[in-house]
Legacy VTK file of the C-alpha trace (Angstrom):
# vtk DataFile Version 3.0
C-alpha trace
ASCII
DATASET POLYDATA
POINTS 295 float
21.510 -10.794 -23.761
22.105 -7.777 -21.545
24.565 -5.220 -22.920
27.770 -4.768 -20.924
28.411 -1.252 -19.568
31.939 0.170 -19.946
33.503 3.485 -18.921
33.995 5.994 -21.721
35.878 9.048 -20.468
33.711 10.613 -17.789
30.532 8.716 -18.801
29.307 5.137 -19.179
28.048 3.586 -22.392
27.024 0.121 -23.628
29.896 -1.921 -25.038
29.926 -1.737 -28.831
28.465 1.814 -28.965
31.506 4.036 -29.379
31.254 7.803 -29.314
33.006 10.248 -31.626
35.122 11.495 -28.718
36.357 7.978 -27.939
37.188 7.327 -31.587
39.214 10.565 -31.837
41.088 9.730 -28.618
41.969 6.275 -29.948
43.205 7.749 -33.247
45.455 10.205 -31.446
47.051 7.393 -29.401
46.873 4.523 -31.897
49.885 2.270 -31.157
49.554 0.481 -34.512
50.453 3.584 -36.520
54.030 4.474 -37.201
53.340 8.186 -37.638
51.195 10.499 -35.592
47.692 11.595 -36.592
48.062 14.846 -38.534
44.533 15.746 -39.703
40.812 15.013 -39.486
38.269 15.504 -42.283
34.470 15.534 -41.956
32.465 14.289 -44.964
28.736 14.354 -45.625
27.646 11.072 -47.240
25.057 11.426 -50.014
24.459 7.839 -51.003
27.954 6.494 -51.721
29.353 9.925 -52.533
31.373 11.819 -49.932
31.039 15.601 -49.798
33.862 17.165 -47.714
32.594 19.663 -45.144
35.537 20.570 -42.936
39.149 19.562 -42.336
41.400 20.273 -39.399
45.171 19.830 -39.322
46.843 19.033 -36.019
49.925 20.933 -35.001
52.554 20.134 -32.446
50.338 21.290 -29.583
48.218 18.601 -27.858
44.503 18.706 -28.538
41.553 17.758 -26.344
39.531 14.883 -27.899
36.365 16.151 -26.231
36.655 19.657 -27.689
37.570 18.239 -31.114
34.554 15.890 -31.099
32.215 18.697 -30.044
33.552 20.905 -32.837
33.022 18.364 -35.634
29.595 17.319 -34.311
28.531 20.968 -34.263
29.616 21.296 -37.913
27.599 18.192 -38.827
24.482 19.302 -36.946
24.648 22.766 -38.477
24.874 21.270 -41.953
21.978 18.820 -41.339
19.593 21.113 -39.473
17.522 22.006 -42.562
18.018 18.753 -44.456
15.137 16.275 -44.349
15.448 13.084 -42.346
18.538 11.480 -40.851
21.862 12.434 -42.432
25.021 10.308 -42.490
28.480 11.783 -41.903
31.988 10.319 -41.919
35.080 11.274 -39.978
38.406 10.458 -41.630
41.798 10.344 -39.873
45.047 11.030 -41.759
48.538 10.080 -40.598
51.815 11.685 -41.705
51.863 12.893 -45.299
49.542 10.168 -46.552
46.925 11.467 -48.959
44.263 8.909 -48.061
42.488 8.291 -44.769
43.710 5.376 -42.680
40.679 5.340 -40.334
37.004 6.192 -40.775
34.116 6.694 -38.367
30.542 7.022 -39.705
27.812 8.581 -37.557
24.340 9.977 -38.076
22.678 13.288 -37.234
18.927 13.935 -37.229
18.010 16.627 -39.708
14.667 18.345 -40.234
11.889 16.079 -38.943
8.899 18.392 -39.391
7.153 18.374 -42.748
6.253 21.939 -43.683
5.749 21.491 -47.421
8.602 23.832 -48.366
10.948 21.216 -49.782
11.826 21.600 -53.447
12.284 18.608 -55.695
12.882 18.646 -59.391
10.017 17.850 -61.802
11.447 14.515 -62.838
11.682 10.933 -61.651
14.386 11.719 -59.089
12.303 14.536 -57.635
9.271 12.253 -57.416
11.283 9.560 -55.628
12.819 12.134 -53.261
9.419 13.633 -52.495
7.893 10.179 -51.885
10.753 9.260 -49.568
10.343 12.547 -47.677
6.605 12.079 -47.361
6.998 8.458 -46.196
9.596 9.490 -43.631
7.333 12.289 -42.331
4.403 9.860 -42.013
6.504 7.256 -40.211
7.951 9.878 -37.846
4.469 11.209 -37.113
3.238 7.688 -36.348
6.225 7.038 -34.081
5.707 10.312 -32.204
2.020 9.508 -31.786
2.809 6.027 -30.495
5.431 7.434 -28.134
2.944 10.013 -26.805
0.356 7.272 -26.222
2.902 5.108 -24.412
4.060 8.018 -22.234
0.468 8.969 -21.371
-0.399 5.353 -20.556
2.713 5.017 -18.409
1.887 8.185 -16.459
-1.722 7.040 -16.004
-0.691 3.585 -14.809
1.894 5.069 -12.443
-0.680 7.530 -11.034
-3.246 4.745 -10.541
-0.644 2.513 -8.916
0.422 5.280 -6.522
-3.223 6.056 -5.753
-4.006 2.390 -5.065
-0.975 2.086 -2.812
-2.050 5.192 -0.886
-5.634 3.917 -0.572
-4.424 0.516 0.650
-2.242 2.225 3.248
-5.107 4.435 4.403
-7.493 1.459 4.565
-4.972 -0.510 6.611
-4.539 2.392 9.025
-8.318 2.873 9.285
-8.767 -0.851 9.940
-6.200 -0.703 12.733
-8.003 2.278 14.284
-11.405 0.526 14.098
-9.913 -2.660 15.523
-8.383 -0.735 18.422
-11.692 1.008 19.105
-13.632 -2.275 19.018
-11.152 -3.953 21.362
-11.276 -1.001 23.739
-15.087 -1.013 23.612
-15.166 -4.751 24.306
-12.778 -4.320 27.245
-14.913 -1.494 28.640
-18.107 -3.523 28.226
-16.506 -6.518 29.956
-15.229 -4.371 32.820
-18.658 -2.739 33.176
-20.372 -6.132 33.167
-17.975 -7.513 35.784
-18.535 -4.446 37.965
-22.301 -4.893 37.577
-22.107 -8.582 38.520
-19.901 -7.714 41.478
-22.427 -5.109 42.589
-25.291 -7.605 42.236
-23.360 -10.226 44.185
-22.483 -7.779 46.921
-26.078 -6.542 47.074
-27.384 -10.103 47.327
-24.924 -10.910 50.099
-25.815 -7.752 51.979
-29.495 -8.512 51.551
-28.961 -12.051 52.859
-27.029 -10.875 55.887
-29.556 -8.122 56.564
-32.320 -10.723 56.366
-30.536 -12.825 58.971
-29.705 -9.755 60.976
-32.745 -9.495 63.310
-32.680 -13.156 64.265
-28.892 -13.146 64.751
-28.988 -9.999 66.883
-31.749 -11.392 69.094
-29.877 -14.699 69.405
-26.482 -13.125 70.157
-27.763 -10.583 72.675
-30.232 -12.990 74.276
-33.012 -10.461 74.265
-35.619 -9.219 71.839
-33.915 -6.221 70.236
-35.983 -6.596 67.060
-39.629 -7.734 67.303
-39.859 -11.489 67.099
-42.311 -11.238 64.184
-39.757 -9.268 62.184
-37.022 -11.806 62.877
-39.350 -14.706 62.016
-40.439 -13.043 58.771
-36.832 -12.393 57.697
-35.884 -15.973 58.476
-38.823 -17.448 56.544
-38.218 -15.203 53.524
-34.542 -16.145 53.509
-35.412 -19.853 53.651
-37.898 -19.415 50.765
-35.236 -17.620 48.657
-32.502 -20.176 49.307
-34.467 -23.439 48.911
-35.554 -24.939 45.621
-38.990 -26.391 44.959
-37.710 -29.960 45.420
-36.069 -29.062 48.722
-39.282 -27.407 49.949
-41.278 -30.536 48.994
-38.773 -32.709 50.891
-39.071 -30.326 53.809
-42.873 -30.662 53.789
-42.515 -34.390 54.347
-40.154 -33.923 57.252
-42.092 -31.313 59.280
-45.283 -32.327 61.083
-48.435 -31.071 59.338
-49.421 -28.958 62.342
-46.184 -26.959 61.915
-45.881 -27.150 58.149
-49.301 -25.567 57.536
-48.558 -22.082 59.008
-44.993 -22.168 57.639
-46.166 -23.069 54.156
-48.814 -20.355 54.216
-46.170 -17.747 55.109
-43.834 -18.993 52.383
-46.643 -19.065 49.806
-47.546 -15.490 50.611
-43.906 -14.367 50.252
-43.328 -16.256 46.993
-46.482 -14.797 45.485
-45.288 -11.308 46.350
-41.906 -12.075 44.727
-43.626 -13.452 41.549
-41.074 -16.222 41.192
-41.493 -19.095 38.771
-42.117 -21.830 41.327
-45.319 -23.397 42.745
-47.024 -20.958 45.088
-49.245 -23.634 46.599
-46.867 -25.586 48.806
-49.686 -27.376 50.640
-51.348 -30.586 49.552
-54.341 -29.644 51.726
-55.937 -26.603 53.303
-53.471 -25.118 55.847
-56.177 -24.102 58.296
-57.809 -27.511 58.168
-54.441 -29.191 58.574
-53.564 -26.949 61.523
-56.901 -27.796 63.149
-56.113 -31.503 62.932
-58.622 -32.138 60.141
LINES 1 296
295 0 1 2 3 4 5 6 7 8 9 10 11 12 13 14 15 16 17 18 19 20 21 22 23 24 25 26 27 28 29 30 31 32 33 34 35 36 37 38 39 40 41 42 43 44 45 46 47 48 49 50 51 52 53 54 55 56 57 58 59 60 61 62 63 64 65 66 67 68 69 70 71 72 73 74 75 76 77 78 79 80 81 82 83 84 85 86 87 88 89 90 91 92 93 94 95 96 97 98 99 100 101 102 103 104 105 106 107 108 109 110 111 112 113 114 115 116 117 118 119 120 121 122 123 124 125 126 127 128 129 130 131 132 133 134 135 136 137 138 139 140 141 142 143 144 145 146 147 148 149 150 151 152 153 154 155 156 157 158 159 160 161 162 163 164 165 166 167 168 169 170 171 172 173 174 175 176 177 178 179 180 181 182 183 184 185 186 187 188 189 190 191 192 193 194 195 196 197 198 199 200 201 202 203 204 205 206 207 208 209 210 211 212 213 214 215 216 217 218 219 220 221 222 223 224 225 226 227 228 229 230 231 232 233 234 235 236 237 238 239 240 241 242 243 244 245 246 247 248 249 250 251 252 253 254 255 256 257 258 259 260 261 262 263 264 265 266 267 268 269 270 271 272 273 274 275 276 277 278 279 280 281 282 283 284 285 286 287 288 289 290 291 292 293 294
């Protein structure tokens, strides 16, 4: 169950963990007491025996609970600074002229935690027990400090590795985005270059086709032989050979009389051989010269 947090003066503390300052403030304003708080006494508890350390009577002037708590805690810490282990103290509150405390508040103060071998115990059973307790406490404290150091080192290592992994993941993600952008840009450039190349090839082919038809068209339009007739005929035959497929040429051979097909086929064969295209170069089923001679 999660501890509830409550306000204690100017700080916050878990509910159920009351500070010395809060206890003193409550004793000074305790509504259940008929008389006012007149004194505080600090005792050092040795087993069940109380050893008085300091007492403070309260006058008519108001006191600050914070300053009073700091004063008594300083007295307790000064007394316990050279004592081995954790020491127990008790604050007692007195009201009116009563000779016995009507409220008590025990608290602990850490004494000497380092074992330096300078403790003095009597050479008897009590001294042996005290020395054994001191040694056991020093061993346990050393083990706890070692465990705490290991935990702190492990926590720092895990935190450093986690931060490093997060940074590496971020850098890898950024690098992946950069590579992806470069690949997309490269693909777009390659596509644009390929389209420009295809456009250039298409335009070149169209220009070549129109230039091939050019001599014949010019002679036809102008009605006179601007270009030599042989040049116009050659351009026309080469254009026909480029545009027709093998099947279309075979169909054409059956439609043109052999006397005309022979010279035409010979011209087309010669052009196709010079172009090194993958189509039959022998378009004649007989010798062209013999066919032209009527044989």
